[in-house]
N, C-alpha and C positions, 0 to 999 in steps of 0.2 A: 590541535586534534590529530595524529599518525596521518599521513595519505592513505586512502582505503576504507575510513572510518566516514567522510559523509555522508549520507542518500540520494543516489536521485531521485530525477526526478520522479521516475514510472515510482523507482521503490520505495517516498515518502505518501506517493497514490496509495498503491496499493497495500502501507500500516494502515494510514487513514482507514481507508478499505476494512480493515481489520477489527481495525477499535469497533466500528462503526456495528460493524455487524455482529458482533460479537458470536456466541454459541453457534451464531449460521455461518460461520468465512465458508467458505470451502471455493475452490479456485470458479464453480460455472458463478458465485455471489461475488466472491469480488472484479469480479467481470463487467457482471451488470450494473453495483453500486460506479465503479471507475464510471461507463457509462453516462448512468442515472444523473448520473453529481457534473457530469466533466464534458460532461461531450460527445468524449472520448473513445472511442470504436477499437481496444485494443486486443487485439488475436489473443486466443485462449495459451497457446503456445506460448507467449510471454509474459502468460500473467503467471503459469506455472515456472515456465523457468528461473523468472521475479522470484516466485514462493521456493524454489526452489536456495536461488543463492540468499534470499533471505538467511533459512534456515541455514545454508554451512557458513552461517558469517555472527552465529547467535541470535539473530533478537526473534523469530519464530520459532515454536516450533511445532510440532504441527497433532495425531493423533487419530486413525484410522478406523471408522465405527465396521458394523456390524454388515455384509453384502444385503443392499432390498433387491426385492423383486421387479418394479421402479427403476430398477438401475441396472440391467441385466444384470444381475447378481452380482454387480460389482460395489465394491465395496466407495465412504465416503470418508476423504481424506478433511479435515479438517484444520482448520491453524489462528496459532492465538500467541501477540505477543510474549518475548520473556518480558526482562526486566529493563533489558536493555538492550531491546526492540523502546520500550517504552522512553526508558533515554533520549532514541536515539531520538523517537518525533517531538520527547518536549527540544534537543540542543537540535535539531532543524527551524521548528516554529520559531528560539528566541535565535536565531542568526537570521531568520531571513528576519526578524518586526526587528535585528539592530539594522540591516542591513533597508529598511526602508525611514526607520525615523531619522524625521527630515526633511524628505522627500516633497517635494511638488510636482507636482505630475501634467503637464502638461495636456489642456482638455482636447479630448481629439479632435471634435468637433471645431475646430478650428485654422482655417491654411496658416498654413507654414511658409 
């Protein structure tokens, strides 16, 4: 695989959050999903810069909805995975499974 095609850890989390959220995948919801599932409190700026980077890589696309009064007249930008994004998630899952295969993990409660 050429350099730069591998997903970073946070990129992987963002893509998985988008998959989980479906049509409701917009910046704040992605941030909340990651926080709820991992305990990781990412800055919203980090989420949006990652979403932009994933879009630049062709792994996600976005659509902008209509402005709403409850959002102060701002439009909501929703994201979804492209075929390349789904391939990247599957490749990362497969790579991780291959690396974990056959490993024996030490008991974390035992003294060393």
